[in-house]
N, C-alpha and C positions, 0 to 999 in steps of 0.2 A: 303805484310807483312805476315809472318808466323803466323798460328793460335796459336801456343804455346806462342809466344811473346804477341799476343793480349790477350790471356787468362791470362797471368801473369799480364799484365797492368790492365785489367778490374777488376779482382778479387783483385789484390793488391790495386788498388785505392778505391775499395769498403771497404775493410778492414781498410785502412787508414782513409777513410771518417767516418766510424763508431767510430774510436778512437777520431777523431777530434770533432765529435758531443758530445761524452761523456765528453771530456775535456772542450768543450765550455760551457756546462751547469754548470760544477764545477767552472769555472772561472767567469761565470755570477753570481753565488752565492757569490763569494768572492768580485768581483770588480763592480758588477752591470750590468744591461742590456745594458746600453750605451757602456760599454767597450766591451761586447761580440758582439754587433752589428757592432761597428766601426772596431774592430780588427779581427773579425772572419767572421761572417755571411755576412757582406757587403764588405769584403775585396777582392781584385783582386785574391789573391792566392786561396781563398775558391771557388770562381767562376771557376777558372782554374781547380781545383780538380774535381768539378762536371762535367765540360766540358770534362775532360780527361776520366772520368767514362762513360759518355754517348757515346762519339765517339768510344772508344775502345770496349765497350760492343756491340754497334750496328755493328761495323765492325766484331767482333768475331761471333755474332749470324748469320750474313749474310754469313759469310765464312763457318761456320760449320753446319748450319741447313737449311733444305729445307722444313721445316714444317711452313706453313704460319701462323698458329695459334700462335706459339711461336714468330715469327717475329712480328706479330701484337701486341702481348702483350708487348714485349720490346719496340716497336715503340711507344706504348701508353704512357709509362713512360717517354720516350724521349720527347714526345710531351708536357707532363705536365711540365717537367723541362725547355723546351724551352719557354713555356708560363711564367714560373716563372722568367726566365732571361729577357724576354721582359718586364714583369711587373716592374722588378727592374730598368730597363734602361729607361722606358718611362712613368711610372705611376706617379701621383701626389697624395700626402696625406698631410692633414693638419687640421686646426681647424678654425672655425669662430664663433664669438659671436654676437648674435642678441638680442637687447634689445627692449622690447615692447614700441611702440609709439616713437621710436628713428628714426634717419635718416637711410634710407635703406643702407645696407652694400654691398660693391662690391669687397672687398679685403679679402683674407684669409691668415692665417699664415701657412706656410708649416712646415713639420717636421724638416727641416733644418734651421728654424727660418728666413726665407725670406718671403716677401710679394708677393702674386700673385693676379692678377686681374681676376675676373670672367667676363664672357661675358654678365652678367645681374646683376641687383640689387636684393637683398633679404631683406624682411622685415617680422617680425613676427607680426601677428595680434591678436592671442589668444593662450593660452596654457591651455588645460583641463587636469586635473589629474584624473585618474581612480583608484578607491579604491576597495580593496577586501571586499566582503560582509561578510566574516568570521571574520576578525580581524581588518578591517578598515585601513590597511596599503596600501600605494601607490603601485600599481602593473604595472602601465603603464602611459604614457603621450601621449596626442594627441596635437601636435603643428601645428597650422595653419599658413602657411607662404605664401607670395606672391612673385613671381618672375616677375620682370618688364623687359620685352624684347621688344626693339623697340617700346617703349611707350605703350605696351600692358601688362596688368596684368594677370598672370596665377597662380591661387590658387593651393596649394598643402597641403596635410596633412601628417605629419610624426609621427610615433609612434615607440616604441621599437620593433625591429625585422621587421619593415616595413619602409624602407628608401624611400626617394623621389629621383627620377632621373630626372635631368634637363640638357638638352643639353650635355649628357655624363658625367655629374658630379653627384656623388651619395652623398646624405646627410643623415647621421645617427645621432640619438640623443646621445650626450655624457653626458649631464647633464642638469638639470633644477634648477634654483635658483630664485624663485619669478617670476619676469617678464623677466628674462634673460634666453635665450636659447643657450646652447653651442652645436655646431654641429661638427661632424667629416666630413671632406670633402675628397672625393676620386675620382680620374679620371684614369681609367685603360681601355683605348680604345682598345688596341691591345693584351696585355698579358692575360687578363681574358678570352676572347673567346677561345684562344689557349689552356689554361689550362682546361677549361670546356670541350672542344672537347676531350682532353686527358682523362678526367674522363669518358666520354661516351665510348671512345675506350677501356678503361680498362674493363668497365662493359661488353661490347660486347665480349671481349676476354675471360673473365671469363665464360660467358655463353657457348661459343664455346668449351672451354676446358672441361667443364662438359659434353657436348654432343658428343664431338669428340671421336670416338671409339679407336683412336690411341693415345689418350692422356694418360699421366701417371696415372691420376685418374681412368680412365676407365680400364686400364690394371690391376691396383691393385684390382679393384672391381672384375674383372674376376678371378684373382688369389685367392682371398678370397672366391669367390663362388666355385671355384674348391676344395678348402680345405673343405668347408662345405659339398660338395657332397661325399668327400672321408671319412669323419669322422662321426662317430655316436656320438651324444650328450649324454654325461653321467652325466652331472651336472644337478641337479634339484634345481632351484632357489627358488621353493616354500618351501624348507626346511630351507631356510636361515631365521633365527629368527629376528635378529636386522634389517638387510638390507631389508628383505621382508616387515616388518612392516613399517619401515620408508619410503619405496617406496610408500606405500599407503597413509600414513598420512602426511608426510612432504610437498609434493608439494601442497596439498589442503590447508594446514594451511598457507603456504607462499603466495599462490595466494590470499587467502581470506584477509590476512593482507595487501598485496600490494593494493588490490582493495579498502579496507577500507581507506588506506592512500590517495589514488587517489581521492576517492569520497569526502573525508573530507578536501581536500586541493585544491589549485588553479593550481597545476602543476602535471605533471607526477612524480611519486615517485622515482626520480633518481637524486635528488639535493644534496645529501651528500653521504659520504662513506658508512654509515650503509644501506641506501636504495639500493645502488648499490650492496652491499653484499647480500641483500635479492634476488635481481634479479640474481646474480651469482649463488646462491644456487639453485634457480629454474632451471636455465639453465643446471647446472651440473646434477641435479636429473632427468630431462627430457632426457638428453643424456644417463644417466645410464639405464633408462627404455628401450631406443632404443637398447642398446647394451647387455642387460641382457641375451637374449636367447643364445648367442654364447660365451660371454666373462664373465663368472661368477665371476672370481676373480676381474676383472676390475669393474664389476657391484658393488660388495661389497665395493671396495675401493672408488668408486665415491659416493656411498650412505654415507659412513662415512665422506668423504670430504665435501659433501653438508650439512651434519648435523653439522659439526664443523663450517663451514662458516655461517650457519644460527644462531648458538649459539653466535658466535662473533658479528654478526650483531645485535642480540637482546641485548647483553650486552653493545654495544656501541651506541645503538639507542637513538636518541634525536630529536624529530620532531622540526625543526626550522621553525617558522612561518614567519621569515623575509627572505623569499626566494628572491634572487637577481632578480629584474624585468626582466633582460636579459634572465633568464632561463624559463620564462613563454611563451613557444612556443612549438608547436608540434614537432619541429625539435629536441628538447631535448630527447623525448622518442625514436625517430627513431635512433638518433646518439648513445645514451647510450646503447640501446637494442642491436644494431648491434655489438658494441664493446664488450659488456658483453658476448654475445654468442661466439664471437671469443676467449675471455679469457677462457670461459668454455671449449672450444675445446682444447686450448693450455694446460690448466690444465690437461685435460684428456690424452693428449700425454705424459705429464710428469709422471702422475700416472702409465700409461701403461709402461713407460720406467723403473720406479722404480720396478714394479712387474717383468718385464722381467729380470732385472739385479740382483735383490735380493730376488725374490719370490721363491715359491716351484718349479715352472716350469721354473727356470731361464735359463735352457739350450736351451729353444725354443725361442731364441731371433729373429730369422728370421721371424717367423710367426707374432710375436708381432710388429716387425718393419713395416710389411706391414700395420697393423692396424694403427700404429702411422703415417705413411705417408698418409694413407687415411684421417685421421682426420686433418692432417696439411693442406690439400688442402682447405677445407671450412674455416678453422681458418684464413689462410692467406688472402683469398678472402674477408672474412667478416671484417677483420681488416683493409684492404685497403679501403673497401667500407665505413666503419665507419669513417676513417680519411678524406675521400673525402666529406662525408656528413657534418662533422665538419667544413671543409674548406668552404663549401657553406654557412653554418650557420654563420661562422665568417665574410664572405663577406657581408651577409645581415645585421649583427648587427654592424660591425665595419668598413665596407668598405674595408677590406683586407682579403684575404683567407688564408694567412699564416703570422705569426708574430714571429716565432722562440721562442715561449714560451717554457719553459722546458718540459711541458707535451707534446706539439706537437713534440718537438725534440726527446723525448724518445719513443713516439709512432712510429716515423719514424725509430729509431734505432731498435725497436722490429720488424717492418715490414722487414727491411733489413736483420735482423738475420734470420727470418723465410724463406725468399726467398733463402738464401744460401743453405738450406737443399734440394732444388729441383734440384740442379745442380750436380747430381750424375755422369754424364758422364764427366763433366769438373773437378769435384772434387771427384775422386774415393773413397776417404776415407769416404765420406758421404754415400756411398752405403753399407758400412760395418754396420751390424745391431747393434753391440755393440757401435760403435762410434756414430751412429745415436741416440741411446737412451741417451747417455751421452749428446749429443748436445741438444736433446729435453729438458732435465732437465735444461741445461744452458739457453735456450731460455725462459723457464718458469720463471727462476730467473730474467731475464731481464724484462719479462712481469710484474712480481710482483713489481719490482722497479718502472716501469712505472705507474702501477695501484695505489700503496700505497706509495712507497718510495719518489717519486717526491713531493707528497703533504706535507710530513713532513720534508723533507731535503732540497728541492730546491725551493719550493714555486711557485709563478707565478699566472696568472689569473685563472688557473684551480685548484688551491689549495683546493677549496671547494669540488671537485669531489672525 
């Protein structure tokens, strides 16, 4: 099969997939999640579209590339999607209700409203509620259950974000009502290990890409270093009044504020939009400090952006003491921080693009495009890592690592959009500086919708974020 045909199929299917994902979230808003799941996400044609993308992309990369790092990276994502397919075909998900001092239960209701028998009996013996010392609200539950297998009792303790695994079945707390304990049941023997292996492969691929001297990232670094050696720096950032002052004051104030919120709360301060905006402002200003010696105009623009972001966060700030118990986990800080840093980098690529297209030095788009591409590498890597961390967290909390929530879907759309920019050989127009800058702005708009628009327009379980 010719490489040109494979290229058309792989990139065409990716573009079509992105449009389908966008349409699916809009249809879900209108007709509900059941409609989207039954008619799109779980439909044969949707699975066939993903399969077409994976097969054509792997065939294309194997035919056109001899670089094992790129092959490993693409194979990693193929592995993740294979795991998702196996999970869809073989996993079981459902609910079980246990009542204290009642007859042990051995049946659970699947998501398809059928009854399935467990290879053991379950009984709840006690339920402890953990309360916050600050406001007295319930922040966790500790459910003590007993699994009876072959006339032997095996005690287990389940709490939020700490499931119990019994003979391959995972049990997560869904809700507690008096002496009644509602549990989510999941059994994913084959798909989960495959997907987790794919996550590990992606991480290894990212590390190799950053270290490989022949990678695009390292080549751009060398080109920028060559520019640095050829040019003499004429800008003096110490003469910048507003930006210079805000550089010194703003990060300290924001870090102090976030530390205060963390110390006076039960969770990492990233449970609502305002707190995540504080983190975004810190990430942007720290990035500005890193770039200020060589990119004065970008430095000033980033400082202004960070200041505006912080101002919006302060205006919209309202500390909510009723934090969802599911958010009281260290994974919240890791997941949100990784995503926010990726967003800060994507915002920087867009600001860099605006300066290149409309600023005083707008003729020098090629040099600024190199910087944009350099920033896009860690942005995409961190975004993918943040999504995978969120998937692990979801599996711990709900027994499934992907649920097609609108926020999850739009994070995937953003990741796919970012990845297209790296295919400059296959998509020559992506190599043109002007087009690349316009594309960076478009990706930033997609990111903004993922970050803010989904919360207010599409909803979902991530609407608090």
